[in-house]
VORONU-437869 format. One record per residue: chain; x negated, z, y negated of N, C-alpha, C in turn. Coordinates in pm, whole numbers, plus 50000, padded with zeros to 5 digits. Each point is the difference from the previous one (the first is absolute). Layout:
% residues N
atom cadena:A	n_c1:X	n_c3:Z	n_c2:Y	ca_c1:X	ca_c3:Z	ca_c2:Y	c_c1:X	c_c3:Z	c_c2:Y
...
//
This chain:
% residues 174
atom cadena:A	n_c1:28838	n_c3:08640	n_c2:47262	ca_c1:49887	ca_c3:50007	ca_c2:49911	c_c1:49927	c_c3:49865	c_c2:50002
atom cadena:A	n_c1:49977	n_c3:49947	n_c2:49885	ca_c1:49930	ca_c3:49872	ca_c2:49989	c_c1:49852	c_c3:50023	c_c2:49976
atom cadena:A	n_c1:49918	n_c3:49929	n_c2:50073	ca_c1:49857	ca_c3:50011	ca_c2:49975	c_c1:49945	c_c3:49862	c_c2:49972
atom cadena:A	n_c1:49907	n_c3:49996	n_c2:49907	ca_c1:49936	ca_c3:49874	ca_c2:49964	c_c1:49851	c_c3:50015	c_c2:50020
atom cadena:A	n_c1:49941	n_c3:49894	n_c2:50044	ca_c1:49856	ca_c3:50001	ca_c2:50015	c_c1:49940	c_c3:49961	c_c2:49865
atom cadena:A	n_c1:49896	n_c3:50067	n_c2:49962	ca_c1:49938	ca_c3:49971	ca_c2:49870	c_c1:49909	c_c3:49879	c_c2:50010
atom cadena:A	n_c1:49976	n_c3:49937	n_c2:49887	ca_c1:49908	ca_c3:49886	ca_c2:49996	c_c1:49860	c_c3:50043	c_c2:50043
atom cadena:A	n_c1:49961	n_c3:50121	n_c2:49961	ca_c1:49868	ca_c3:50050	ca_c2:50040	c_c1:49992	c_c3:50011	c_c2:50152
atom cadena:A	n_c1:50099	n_c3:50067	n_c2:50060	ca_c1:49992	ca_c3:50023	ca_c2:50145	c_c1:50017	c_c3:49871	c_c2:50080
atom cadena:A	n_c1:50060	n_c3:49898	n_c2:49940	ca_c1:50015	ca_c3:49871	ca_c2:50067	c_c1:49879	c_c3:49910	c_c2:49979
atom cadena:A	n_c1:49906	n_c3:50045	n_c2:49917	ca_c1:49884	ca_c3:49914	ca_c2:49971	c_c1:49868	c_c3:50068	c_c2:50035
atom cadena:A	n_c1:49955	n_c3:50093	n_c2:49922	ca_c1:49864	ca_c3:50051	ca_c2:50013	c_c1:49970	c_c3:50054	c_c2:50141
atom cadena:A	n_c1:50078	n_c3:50092	n_c2:50055	ca_c1:49968	ca_c3:50047	ca_c2:50136	c_c1:50008	c_c3:49888	c_c2:50104
atom cadena:A	n_c1:50091	n_c3:49906	n_c2:49981	ca_c1:50015	ca_c3:49887	ca_c2:50094	c_c1:49878	c_c3:49909	c_c2:49990
atom cadena:A	n_c1:49954	n_c3:49972	n_c2:49878	ca_c1:49880	ca_c3:49917	ca_c2:49981	c_c1:49880	c_c3:50066	c_c2:50067
atom cadena:A	n_c1:49984	n_c3:50129	n_c2:49976	ca_c1:49885	ca_c3:50072	ca_c2:50054	c_c1:50002	c_c3:49999	c_c2:50152
atom cadena:A	n_c1:50115	n_c3:50024	n_c2:50058	ca_c1:50010	ca_c3:50000	ca_c2:50147	c_c1:49965	c_c3:49863	c_c2:50056
atom cadena:A	n_c1:50051	n_c3:49893	n_c2:49938	ca_c1:49970	ca_c3:49865	ca_c2:50047	c_c1:49850	c_c3:49971	c_c2:49992
atom cadena:A	n_c1:49937	n_c3:50042	n_c2:49891	ca_c1:49857	ca_c3:49974	ca_c2:49983	c_c1:49916	c_c3:50085	c_c2:50095
atom cadena:A	n_c1:50043	n_c3:50121	n_c2:50027	ca_c1:49927	ca_c3:50082	ca_c2:50099	c_c1:50011	c_c3:49937	c_c2:50139
atom cadena:A	n_c1:50118	n_c3:49946	n_c2:50032	ca_c1:50016	ca_c3:49930	ca_c2:50127	c_c1:49911	c_c3:49877	c_c2:50006
atom cadena:A	n_c1:49994	n_c3:49926	n_c2:49890	ca_c1:49912	ca_c3:49883	ca_c2:49994	c_c1:49855	c_c3:50041	c_c2:50020
atom cadena:A	n_c1:49958	n_c3:50104	n_c2:49931	ca_c1:49863	ca_c3:50048	ca_c2:50013	c_c1:49970	c_c3:50038	c_c2:50145
atom cadena:A	n_c1:50095	n_c3:50065	n_c2:50064	ca_c1:49984	ca_c3:50042	ca_c2:50139	c_c1:49981	c_c3:49880	c_c2:50093
atom cadena:A	n_c1:50086	n_c3:49898	n_c2:49988	ca_c1:49987	ca_c3:49885	ca_c2:50091	c_c1:49872	c_c3:49921	c_c2:49970
atom cadena:A	n_c1:49957	n_c3:49998	n_c2:49873	ca_c1:49873	ca_c3:49934	ca_c2:49968	c_c1:49884	c_c3:50073	c_c2:50066
atom cadena:A	n_c1:50004	n_c3:50133	n_c2:50000	ca_c1:49894	ca_c3:50077	ca_c2:50067	c_c1:49998	c_c3:49970	c_c2:50150
atom cadena:A	n_c1:50117	n_c3:49992	n_c2:50059	ca_c1:50008	ca_c3:49968	ca_c2:50143	c_c1:49951	c_c3:49857	c_c2:50027
atom cadena:A	n_c1:50032	n_c3:49909	n_c2:49909	ca_c1:49953	ca_c3:49862	ca_c2:50015	c_c1:49849	c_c3:49990	c_c2:49993
atom cadena:A	n_c1:49942	n_c3:50070	n_c2:49904	ca_c1:49854	ca_c3:49999	ca_c2:49987	c_c1:49934	c_c3:50061	c_c2:50124
atom cadena:A	n_c1:50052	n_c3:50112	n_c2:50047	ca_c1:49944	ca_c3:50065	ca_c2:50120	c_c1:50012	c_c3:49907	c_c2:50120
atom cadena:A	n_c1:50111	n_c3:49932	n_c2:50013	ca_c1:50020	ca_c3:49905	ca_c2:50111	c_c1:49894	c_c3:49890	c_c2:49995
atom cadena:A	n_c1:49978	n_c3:49945	n_c2:49881	ca_c1:49900	ca_c3:49893	ca_c2:49986	c_c1:49862	c_c3:50051	c_c2:50040
atom cadena:A	n_c1:49963	n_c3:50117	n_c2:49950	ca_c1:49868	ca_c3:50056	ca_c2:50029	c_c1:49982	c_c3:50028	c_c2:50149
atom cadena:A	n_c1:50105	n_c3:50053	n_c2:50064	ca_c1:49994	ca_c3:50028	ca_c2:50144	c_c1:49978	c_c3:49874	c_c2:50082
atom cadena:A	n_c1:50045	n_c3:49888	n_c2:49949	ca_c1:49990	ca_c3:49874	ca_c2:50075	c_c1:49886	c_c3:49911	c_c2:49950
atom cadena:A	n_c1:49918	n_c3:50054	n_c2:49912	ca_c1:49886	ca_c3:49924	ca_c2:49950	c_c1:50038	c_c3:49885	c_c2:49908
atom cadena:A	n_c1:50114	n_c3:50011	n_c2:49935	ca_c1:50048	ca_c3:49897	ca_c2:49907	c_c1:49964	c_c3:50044	c_c2:49858
atom cadena:A	n_c1:49954	n_c3:49908	n_c2:49918	ca_c1:49973	ca_c3:50031	ca_c2:49861	c_c1:50133	c_c3:50035	c_c2:49932
atom cadena:A	n_c1:50017	n_c3:50124	n_c2:49953	ca_c1:50128	ca_c3:50039	ca_c2:49938	c_c1:50040	c_c3:49911	c_c2:49883
atom cadena:A	n_c1:49901	n_c3:49944	n_c2:49929	ca_c1:50034	ca_c3:49914	ca_c2:49886	c_c1:50075	c_c3:49874	c_c2:50045
atom cadena:A	n_c1:49973	n_c3:49955	n_c2:50123	ca_c1:50073	ca_c3:49882	ca_c2:50048	c_c1:50147	c_c3:50034	c_c2:50022
atom cadena:A	n_c1:50028	n_c3:50124	n_c2:50039	ca_c1:50138	ca_c3:50043	ca_c2:50018	c_c1:50075	c_c3:49998	c_c2:49867
atom cadena:A	n_c1:49931	n_c3:50028	n_c2:49890	ca_c1:50064	ca_c3:49998	ca_c2:49869	c_c1:50048	c_c3:49861	c_c2:49960
atom cadena:A	n_c1:49946	n_c3:49897	n_c2:50065	ca_c1:50041	ca_c3:49863	ca_c2:49969	c_c1:50104	c_c3:49947	c_c2:50099
atom cadena:A	n_c1:50040	n_c3:50085	n_c2:50096	ca_c1:50100	ca_c3:49959	ca_c2:50099	c_c1:50136	c_c3:49979	c_c2:49933
atom cadena:A	n_c1:50076	n_c3:49904	n_c2:50052	ca_c1:50134	ca_c3:49967	ca_c2:49949	c_c1:50096	c_c3:49986	c_c2:50116
atom cadena:A	n_c1:50128	n_c3:50017	n_c2:49971	ca_c1:50101	ca_c3:49972	ca_c2:50102	c_c1:50011	c_c3:49850	c_c2:50022
atom cadena:A	n_c1:50009	n_c3:49926	n_c2:49892	ca_c1:50003	ca_c3:49854	ca_c2:50002	c_c1:49918	c_c3:49950	c_c2:49882
atom cadena:A	n_c1:49960	n_c3:49877	n_c2:50006	ca_c1:49905	ca_c3:49945	ca_c2:49902	c_c1:50049	c_c3:50008	c_c2:49855
atom cadena:A	n_c1:50130	n_c3:49986	n_c2:49978	ca_c1:50047	ca_c3:49997	ca_c2:49861	c_c1:50037	c_c3:50139	c_c2:49945
atom cadena:A	n_c1:49965	n_c3:50104	n_c2:50072	ca_c1:50022	ca_c3:50136	ca_c2:49951	c_c1:49866	c_c3:50061	c_c2:49957
atom cadena:A	n_c1:50008	n_c3:50100	n_c2:49913	ca_c1:49879	ca_c3:50068	ca_c2:49955	c_c1:49934	c_c3:50075	c_c2:50115
atom cadena:A	n_c1:49867	n_c3:50016	n_c2:49992	ca_c1:49928	ca_c3:50078	ca_c2:50101	c_c1:50024	c_c3:50150	c_c2:49982
atom cadena:A	n_c1:49955	n_c3:50075	n_c2:50096	ca_c1:50017	ca_c3:50146	ca_c2:50001	c_c1:49956	c_c3:50065	c_c2:49869
atom cadena:A	n_c1:49883	n_c3:49964	n_c2:49950	ca_c1:49949	ca_c3:50063	ca_c2:49878	c_c1:50097	c_c3:49979	c_c2:49884
atom cadena:A	n_c1:50056	n_c3:49881	n_c2:49988	ca_c1:50091	ca_c3:49971	ca_c2:49889	c_c1:50133	c_c3:50073	c_c2:50018
atom cadena:A	n_c1:50043	n_c3:50015	n_c2:50125	ca_c1:50124	ca_c3:50076	ca_c2:50025	c_c1:49984	c_c3:50144	c_c2:49948
atom cadena:A	n_c1:49885	n_c3:50060	n_c2:50027	ca_c1:49975	ca_c3:50138	ca_c2:49953	c_c1:49990	c_c3:50004	c_c2:49848
atom cadena:A	n_c1:49937	n_c3:49902	n_c2:49940	ca_c1:49989	ca_c3:49996	ca_c2:49854	c_c1:50137	c_c3:49989	c_c2:49935
atom cadena:A	n_c1:50083	n_c3:49912	n_c2:50052	ca_c1:50134	ca_c3:49982	ca_c2:49943	c_c1:50083	c_c3:50126	c_c2:50018
atom cadena:A	n_c1:49990	n_c3:50065	n_c2:50115	ca_c1:50075	ca_c3:50125	ca_c2:50023	c_c1:49963	c_c3:50105	c_c2:49897
atom cadena:A	n_c1:49870	n_c3:50016	n_c2:49973	ca_c1:49959	ca_c3:50100	ca_c2:49900	c_c1:50046	c_c3:49958	c_c2:49861
atom cadena:A	n_c1:49995	n_c3:49871	n_c2:49970	ca_c1:50048	ca_c3:49951	ca_c2:49870	c_c1:50148	c_c3:50031	c_c2:49983
atom cadena:A	n_c1:50078	n_c3:49975	n_c2:50103	ca_c1:50145	ca_c3:50025	ca_c2:49992	c_c1:50028	c_c3:50146	c_c2:49966
atom cadena:A	n_c1:49933	n_c3:50091	n_c2:50070	ca_c1:50024	ca_c3:50143	ca_c2:49977	c_c1:49951	c_c3:50042	c_c2:49861
atom cadena:A	n_c1:49878	n_c3:49963	n_c2:49966	ca_c1:49942	ca_c3:50040	ca_c2:49871	c_c1:50079	c_c3:49942	c_c2:49883
atom cadena:A	n_c1:50025	n_c3:49869	n_c2:50004	ca_c1:50071	ca_c3:49936	ca_c2:49891	c_c1:50146	c_c3:50042	c_c2:49995
atom cadena:A	n_c1:50060	n_c3:50019	n_c2:50117	ca_c1:50139	ca_c3:50044	ca_c2:50004	c_c1:50017	c_c3:50135	c_c2:49932
atom cadena:A	n_c1:49913	n_c3:50094	n_c2:50033	ca_c1:50009	ca_c3:50133	ca_c2:49939	c_c1:49978	c_c3:49991	c_c2:49849
atom cadena:A	n_c1:49901	n_c3:49923	n_c2:49959	ca_c1:49971	ca_c3:49989	ca_c2:49857	c_c1:50118	c_c3:49940	c_c2:49924
atom cadena:A	n_c1:50057	n_c3:49894	n_c2:50054	ca_c1:50114	ca_c3:49936	ca_c2:49931	c_c1:50121	c_c3:50093	c_c2:49996
atom cadena:A	n_c1:50027	n_c3:50070	n_c2:50109	ca_c1:50113	ca_c3:50094	ca_c2:49999	c_c1:49980	c_c3:50110	c_c2:49896
atom cadena:A	n_c1:49876	n_c3:50040	n_c2:49981	ca_c1:49969	ca_c3:50106	ca_c2:49902	c_c1:49990	c_c3:49946	c_c2:49858
atom cadena:A	n_c1:50013	n_c3:49868	n_c2:49984	ca_c1:49991	ca_c3:49942	ca_c2:49867	c_c1:49857	c_c3:49991	c_c2:49949
atom cadena:A	n_c1:49905	n_c3:50000	n_c2:50092	ca_c1:49858	ca_c3:49993	ca_c2:49963	c_c1:49947	c_c3:49859	c_c2:50024
atom cadena:A	n_c1:49889	n_c3:49970	n_c2:49934	ca_c1:49934	ca_c3:49871	ca_c2:50022	c_c1:49945	c_c3:49994	c_c2:50142
atom cadena:A	n_c1:50002	n_c3:49881	n_c2:50055	ca_c1:49944	ca_c3:49975	ca_c2:50132	c_c1:49849	c_c3:49988	c_c2:49986
atom cadena:A	n_c1:49928	n_c3:50068	n_c2:50088	ca_c1:49854	ca_c3:49996	ca_c2:50001	c_c1:49956	c_c3:49894	c_c2:50100
atom cadena:A	n_c1:49926	n_c3:49902	n_c2:49953	ca_c1:49951	ca_c3:49895	ca_c2:50087	c_c1:49879	c_c3:50050	c_c2:50080
atom cadena:A	n_c1:49998	n_c3:49969	n_c2:50128	ca_c1:49891	ca_c3:50038	ca_c2:50088	c_c1:49947	c_c3:49873	c_c2:50064
atom cadena:A	n_c1:49868	n_c3:49985	n_c2:50003	ca_c1:49943	ca_c3:49880	ca_c2:50060	c_c1:50018	c_c3:50004	c_c2:50152
atom cadena:A	n_c1:50016	n_c3:49884	n_c2:50056	ca_c1:50020	ca_c3:49984	ca_c2:50144	c_c1:49870	c_c3:49952	c_c2:50063
atom cadena:A	n_c1:49901	n_c3:50089	n_c2:50004	ca_c1:49868	ca_c3:49959	ca_c2:50046	c_c1:49950	c_c3:50076	c_c2:50122
atom cadena:A	n_c1:50091	n_c3:50064	n_c2:50072	ca_c1:49960	ca_c3:50074	ca_c2:50120	c_c1:49954	c_c3:49905	c_c2:50109
atom cadena:A	n_c1:49889	n_c3:50035	n_c2:50062	ca_c1:49945	ca_c3:49917	ca_c2:50108	c_c1:49980	c_c3:50078	c_c2:50129
atom cadena:A	n_c1:50029	n_c3:50130	n_c2:49999	ca_c1:49987	ca_c3:50079	ca_c2:50123	c_c1:50105	c_c3:50110	c_c2:50003
atom cadena:A	n_c1:50011	n_c3:50064	n_c2:50113	ca_c1:50102	ca_c3:50102	ca_c2:50018	c_c1:49977	c_c3:50120	c_c2:49907
atom cadena:A	n_c1:49876	n_c3:50040	n_c2:49982	ca_c1:49973	ca_c3:50114	ca_c2:49911	c_c1:50055	c_c3:49975	c_c2:49861
atom cadena:A	n_c1:49982	n_c3:49880	n_c2:49949	ca_c1:50052	ca_c3:49967	ca_c2:49867	c_c1:50152	c_c3:50003	c_c2:49998
atom cadena:A	n_c1:50064	n_c3:49955	n_c2:50107	ca_c1:50146	ca_c3:50007	ca_c2:50005	c_c1:50048	c_c3:50144	c_c2:50005
atom cadena:A	n_c1:49929	n_c3:50085	n_c2:50074	ca_c1:50039	ca_c3:50141	ca_c2:50004	c_c1:49988	c_c3:50063	c_c2:49861
atom cadena:A	n_c1:49897	n_c3:49965	n_c2:49927	ca_c1:49984	ca_c3:50051	ca_c2:49863	c_c1:50114	c_c3:49950	c_c2:49912
atom cadena:A	n_c1:50035	n_c3:49874	n_c2:50014	ca_c1:50110	ca_c3:49943	ca_c2:49920	c_c1:50130	c_c3:50075	c_c2:50029
atom cadena:A	n_c1:50027	n_c3:50024	n_c2:50126	ca_c1:50122	ca_c3:50072	ca_c2:50037	c_c1:49995	c_c3:50142	c_c2:49946
atom cadena:A	n_c1:49888	n_c3:50068	n_c2:50014	ca_c1:49987	ca_c3:50138	ca_c2:49950	c_c1:50020	c_c3:50005	c_c2:49849
atom cadena:A	n_c1:49945	n_c3:49904	n_c2:49928	ca_c1:50018	ca_c3:49997	ca_c2:49854	c_c1:50145	c_c3:49974	c_c2:49964
atom cadena:A	n_c1:50065	n_c3:49914	n_c2:50076	ca_c1:50141	ca_c3:49973	ca_c2:49974	c_c1:50083	c_c3:50125	c_c2:50025
atom cadena:A	n_c1:49973	n_c3:50069	n_c2:50108	ca_c1:50074	ca_c3:50124	ca_c2:50029	c_c1:49975	c_c3:50102	c_c2:49890
atom cadena:A	n_c1:49877	n_c3:50014	n_c2:49953	ca_c1:49970	ca_c3:50093	ca_c2:49889	c_c1:50078	c_c3:49960	c_c2:49875
atom cadena:A	n_c1:50008	n_c3:49871	n_c2:49973	ca_c1:50077	ca_c3:49951	ca_c2:49885	c_c1:50147	c_c3:50040	c_c2:50016
atom cadena:A	n_c1:50054	n_c3:49982	n_c2:50118	ca_c1:50140	ca_c3:50034	ca_c2:50026	c_c1:50025	c_c3:50149	c_c2:49989
atom cadena:A	n_c1:49906	n_c3:50080	n_c2:50049	ca_c1:50018	ca_c3:50145	ca_c2:49996	c_c1:50001	c_c3:50055	c_c2:49859
atom cadena:A	n_c1:49950	n_c3:49923	n_c2:49904	ca_c1:49999	ca_c3:50045	ca_c2:49860	c_c1:50139	c_c3:49988	c_c2:49935
atom cadena:A	n_c1:50091	n_c3:49927	n_c2:50062	ca_c1:50135	ca_c3:49985	ca_c2:49944	c_c1:50085	c_c3:50122	c_c2:50036
atom cadena:A	n_c1:50069	n_c3:50051	n_c2:49902	ca_c1:50091	ca_c3:50112	ca_c2:50021	c_c1:50143	c_c3:49947	c_c2:50012
atom cadena:A	n_c1:50088	n_c3:50076	n_c2:50060	ca_c1:50140	ca_c3:49957	ca_c2:50003	c_c1:50054	c_c3:49970	c_c2:49860
atom cadena:A	n_c1:49959	n_c3:50076	n_c2:49900	ca_c1:50050	ca_c3:49978	ca_c2:49864	c_c1:49964	c_c3:49861	c_c2:49947
atom cadena:A	n_c1:49888	n_c3:49943	n_c2:50046	ca_c1:49958	ca_c3:49867	ca_c2:49954	c_c1:50081	c_c3:49888	c_c2:50067
atom cadena:A	n_c1:50047	n_c3:50023	n_c2:50122	ca_c1:50067	ca_c3:49895	ca_c2:50077	c_c1:50152	c_c3:50015	c_c2:49997
atom cadena:A	n_c1:50048	n_c3:50123	n_c2:50012	ca_c1:50145	ca_c3:50022	ca_c2:50001	c_c1:50060	c_c3:49953	c_c2:49868
atom cadena:A	n_c1:50115	n_c3:49940	n_c2:50010	ca_c1:50064	ca_c3:49945	ca_c2:49881	c_c1:49961	c_c3:49854	c_c2:49974
atom cadena:A	n_c1:49921	n_c3:49943	n_c2:50089	ca_c1:49955	ca_c3:49861	ca_c2:49979	c_c1:50095	c_c3:49898	c_c2:50062
atom cadena:A	n_c1:50114	n_c3:50044	n_c2:50050	ca_c1:50094	ca_c3:49910	ca_c2:50067	c_c1:50035	c_c3:49878	c_c2:49915
atom cadena:A	n_c1:50018	n_c3:50021	n_c2:49871	ca_c1:50041	ca_c3:49888	ca_c2:49913	c_c1:49886	c_c3:49951	c_c2:49910
atom cadena:A	n_c1:49879	n_c3:50051	n_c2:50021	ca_c1:49886	ca_c3:49955	ca_c2:49919	c_c1:49976	c_c3:49852	c_c2:50024
atom cadena:A	n_c1:49990	n_c3:49920	n_c2:49894	ca_c1:49971	ca_c3:49857	ca_c2:50020	c_c1:49858	c_c3:49980	c_c2:50053
atom cadena:A	n_c1:49989	n_c3:49914	n_c2:50099	ca_c1:49870	ca_c3:49966	ca_c2:50058	c_c1:49994	c_c3:49847	c_c2:50005
atom cadena:A	n_c1:49897	n_c3:49945	n_c2:49938	ca_c1:49980	ca_c3:49855	ca_c2:50002	c_c1:49861	c_c3:49972	c_c2:50053
atom cadena:A	n_c1:49988	n_c3:49904	n_c2:50090	ca_c1:49870	ca_c3:49963	ca_c2:50054	c_c1:49998	c_c3:49851	c_c2:50028
atom cadena:A	n_c1:49881	n_c3:49949	n_c2:50009	ca_c1:49980	ca_c3:49859	ca_c2:50034	c_c1:49958	c_c3:49990	c_c2:50146
atom cadena:A	n_c1:50064	n_c3:49909	n_c2:50070	ca_c1:49963	ca_c3:49969	ca_c2:50137	c_c1:49980	c_c3:49849	c_c2:50002
atom cadena:A	n_c1:49873	n_c3:49961	n_c2:50002	ca_c1:49969	ca_c3:49858	ca_c2:49986	c_c1:50040	c_c3:49953	c_c2:49862
atom cadena:A	n_c1:50080	n_c3:49895	n_c2:49994	ca_c1:50046	ca_c3:49947	ca_c2:49872	c_c1:50132	c_c3:50061	c_c2:49956
atom cadena:A	n_c1:50059	n_c3:50079	n_c2:50086	ca_c1:50132	ca_c3:50056	ca_c2:49970	c_c1:49990	c_c3:50140	c_c2:49939
atom cadena:A	n_c1:50091	n_c3:50026	n_c2:49910	ca_c1:50012	ca_c3:50135	ca_c2:49945	c_c1:50119	c_c3:50066	c_c2:50069
atom cadena:A	n_c1:49980	n_c3:50121	n_c2:50045	ca_c1:50106	ca_c3:50074	ca_c2:50068	c_c1:50034	c_c3:50122	c_c2:49918
atom cadena:A	n_c1:50130	n_c3:50022	n_c2:49980	ca_c1:50046	ca_c3:50114	ca_c2:49922	c_c1:50090	c_c3:50086	c_c2:50088
atom cadena:A	n_c1:49976	n_c3:50129	n_c2:49996	ca_c1:50076	ca_c3:50097	ca_c2:50080	c_c1:50036	c_c3:50120	c_c2:49915
atom cadena:A	n_c1:50089	n_c3:50081	n_c2:50053	ca_c1:50012	ca_c3:50138	ca_c2:49958	c_c1:49926	c_c3:50081	c_c2:50106
atom cadena:A	n_c1:49951	n_c3:50117	n_c2:49963	ca_c1:49916	ca_c3:50079	ca_c2:50088	c_c1:50050	c_c3:50017	c_c2:50142
atom cadena:A	n_c1:50127	n_c3:50031	n_c2:50015	ca_c1:50060	ca_c3:50022	ca_c2:50132	c_c1:49984	c_c3:49876	c_c2:50087
atom cadena:A	n_c1:50039	n_c3:49884	n_c2:49947	ca_c1:49990	ca_c3:49875	ca_c2:50076	c_c1:49856	c_c3:49959	c_c2:50022
atom cadena:A	n_c1:49915	n_c3:50029	n_c2:49903	ca_c1:49857	ca_c3:49970	ca_c2:50015	c_c1:49942	c_c3:50078	c_c2:50118
atom cadena:A	n_c1:50030	n_c3:50130	n_c2:50007	ca_c1:49949	ca_c3:50083	ca_c2:50108	c_c1:50056	c_c3:49955	c_c2:50135
atom cadena:A	n_c1:50133	n_c3:49994	n_c2:50009	ca_c1:50064	ca_c3:49975	ca_c2:50129	c_c1:50000	c_c3:49854	c_c2:50043
atom cadena:A	n_c1:49999	n_c3:49909	n_c2:49905	ca_c1:50009	ca_c3:49859	ca_c2:50035	c_c1:49870	c_c3:49923	c_c2:49991
atom cadena:A	n_c1:49896	n_c3:50060	n_c2:49942	ca_c1:49874	ca_c3:49929	ca_c2:49986	c_c1:49881	c_c3:50080	c_c2:50051
atom cadena:A	n_c1:49978	n_c3:50119	n_c2:49946	ca_c1:49879	ca_c3:50075	ca_c2:50034	c_c1:50001	c_c3:50045	c_c2:50146
atom cadena:A	n_c1:50103	n_c3:50071	n_c2:50041	ca_c1:50002	ca_c3:50051	ca_c2:50137	c_c1:49998	c_c3:49889	c_c2:50106
atom cadena:A	n_c1:50083	n_c3:49894	n_c2:49986	ca_c1:49990	ca_c3:49894	ca_c2:50100	c_c1:49862	c_c3:49935	c_c2:50005
atom cadena:A	n_c1:49939	n_c3:49977	n_c2:49884	ca_c1:49867	ca_c3:49939	ca_c2:49998	c_c1:49895	c_c3:50093	c_c2:50057
atom cadena:A	n_c1:50005	n_c3:50127	n_c2:49964	ca_c1:49904	ca_c3:50097	ca_c2:50053	c_c1:50007	c_c3:50002	c_c2:50153
atom cadena:A	n_c1:50121	n_c3:50013	n_c2:50053	ca_c1:50014	ca_c3:50006	ca_c2:50145	c_c1:49969	c_c3:49867	c_c2:50068
atom cadena:A	n_c1:50027	n_c3:49889	n_c2:49934	ca_c1:49964	ca_c3:49871	ca_c2:50057	c_c1:49849	c_c3:49993	c_c2:50022
atom cadena:A	n_c1:49922	n_c3:50037	n_c2:49899	ca_c1:49855	ca_c3:49987	ca_c2:50010	c_c1:49938	c_c3:50105	c_c2:50092
atom cadena:A	n_c1:50053	n_c3:50121	n_c2:50001	ca_c1:49950	ca_c3:50102	ca_c2:50092	c_c1:50033	c_c3:49959	c_c2:50144
atom cadena:A	n_c1:50121	n_c3:49952	n_c2:50021	ca_c1:50040	ca_c3:49956	ca_c2:50135	c_c1:49919	c_c3:49880	c_c2:50045
atom cadena:A	n_c1:49973	n_c3:49907	n_c2:49909	ca_c1:49920	ca_c3:49883	ca_c2:50036	c_c1:49858	c_c3:50041	c_c2:50037
atom cadena:A	n_c1:49943	n_c3:50096	n_c2:49926	ca_c1:49866	ca_c3:50050	ca_c2:50035	c_c1:50002	c_c3:50060	c_c2:50141
atom cadena:A	n_c1:50101	n_c3:50079	n_c2:50029	ca_c1:50017	ca_c3:50058	ca_c2:50133	c_c1:50009	c_c3:49889	c_c2:50106
atom cadena:A	n_c1:50081	n_c3:49898	n_c2:49972	ca_c1:50019	ca_c3:49892	ca_c2:50097	c_c1:49871	c_c3:49920	c_c2:50022
atom cadena:A	n_c1:49922	n_c3:49979	n_c2:49895	ca_c1:49872	ca_c3:49931	ca_c2:50015	c_c1:49909	c_c3:50079	c_c2:50093
atom cadena:A	n_c1:49995	n_c3:50130	n_c2:49981	ca_c1:49916	ca_c3:50084	ca_c2:50086	c_c1:50050	c_c3:50000	c_c2:50143
atom cadena:A	n_c1:50131	n_c3:50006	n_c2:50019	ca_c1:50056	ca_c3:49994	ca_c2:50136	c_c1:49965	c_c3:49868	c_c2:50066
atom cadena:A	n_c1:50014	n_c3:49890	n_c2:49924	ca_c1:49969	ca_c3:49868	ca_c2:50056	c_c1:49851	c_c3:49991	c_c2:50037
atom cadena:A	n_c1:49916	n_c3:50073	n_c2:49927	ca_c1:49856	ca_c3:49999	ca_c2:50028	c_c1:49965	c_c3:50091	c_c2:50118
atom cadena:A	n_c1:50100	n_c3:50063	n_c2:50059	ca_c1:49977	ca_c3:50082	ca_c2:50118	c_c1:49982	c_c3:50148	c_c2:49975
atom cadena:A	n_c1:50017	n_c3:50043	n_c2:49876	ca_c1:49988	ca_c3:50142	ca_c2:49970	c_c1:50119	c_c3:50073	c_c2:50063
atom cadena:A	n_c1:49974	n_c3:50102	n_c2:50082	ca_c1:50110	ca_c3:50070	ca_c2:50066	c_c1:50071	c_c3:50095	c_c2:49903
atom cadena:A	n_c1:50102	n_c3:49947	n_c2:49935	ca_c1:50077	ca_c3:50078	ca_c2:49902	c_c1:50142	c_c3:50016	c_c2:50050
atom cadena:A	n_c1:50063	n_c3:50106	n_c2:49957	ca_c1:50141	ca_c3:50023	ca_c2:50030	c_c1:50073	c_c3:50042	c_c2:49874
atom cadena:A	n_c1:50128	n_c3:50017	n_c2:50011	ca_c1:50082	ca_c3:50037	ca_c2:49885	c_c1:49950	c_c3:50126	c_c2:49930
atom cadena:A	n_c1:49960	n_c3:50104	n_c2:50073	ca_c1:49948	ca_c3:50119	ca_c2:49930	c_c1:49877	c_c3:49969	c_c2:49913
atom cadena:A	n_c1:49920	n_c3:49902	n_c2:50041	ca_c1:49884	ca_c3:49962	ca_c2:49919	c_c1:50044	c_c3:49939	c_c2:49867
atom cadena:A	n_c1:50105	n_c3:49921	n_c2:50001	ca_c1:50053	ca_c3:49939	ca_c2:49878	c_c1:50034	c_c3:50107	c_c2:49897
atom cadena:A	n_c1:50052	n_c3:50111	n_c2:50049	ca_c1:50040	ca_c3:50109	ca_c2:49912	c_c1:49887	c_c3:50101	c_c2:49979
atom cadena:A	n_c1:49881	n_c3:49969	n_c2:50047	ca_c1:49888	ca_c3:50091	ca_c2:49980	c_c1:50012	c_c3:50127	c_c2:50079
atom cadena:A	n_c1:50063	n_c3:49989	n_c2:50115	ca_c1:50022	ca_c3:50117	ca_c2:50087	c_c1:50084	c_c3:50108	c_c2:49932
atom cadena:A	n_c1:50079	n_c3:49959	n_c2:49901	ca_c1:50080	ca_c3:50097	ca_c2:49924	c_c1:50147	c_c3:49993	c_c2:50037
atom cadena:A	n_c1:50033	n_c3:49939	n_c2:50113	ca_c1:50141	ca_c3:49991	ca_c2:50038	c_c1:50052	c_c3:50139	c_c2:50037
atom cadena:A	n_c1:50123	n_c3:50030	n_c2:49963	ca_c1:50058	ca_c3:50130	ca_c2:50039	c_c1:50010	c_c3:50011	c_c2:50152
atom cadena:A	n_c1:49988	n_c3:50120	n_c2:50049	ca_c1:50007	ca_c3:50023	ca_c2:50145	c_c1:50121	c_c3:50085	c_c2:50031
atom cadena:A	n_c1:50117	n_c3:49942	n_c2:49995	ca_c1:50124	ca_c3:50073	ca_c2:50025	c_c1:50023	c_c3:50019	c_c2:50145
//
């Protein structure tokens, strides 16, 4: 018996899980800062190295990847969101809004998008994909890159995180 994973199940639930994990580690990061008398806003500007984006931008890009990825797969216009968060509460709201946006997509809107043309601009370059390659070769790697980088920034800042935190404490317990 052959089984195929649907575009919906490979995208929307995966995006939501990644963003819930991001939200979880951000909450732990903020609590860590407060426990140590550190201004949490300074943690949002932390970076792994100088030429990488700070924590706040990593979270913004992760939400953009999920929101825009779902919209493009569904053949809908991408909704632009301003990147003006300056504190953890605002980032939590951004993540919650992104998850609500994702939850509005039904399998019928995403399934069948494997060959849907997707074109986007990245800097000066135009990138063209079919839906399948866009999801697996662009959206998911970028989403996980930015979520993982946010996690690594928090770890480097001394936040006691582990692998279960990355997954939002949602890892299976076999």
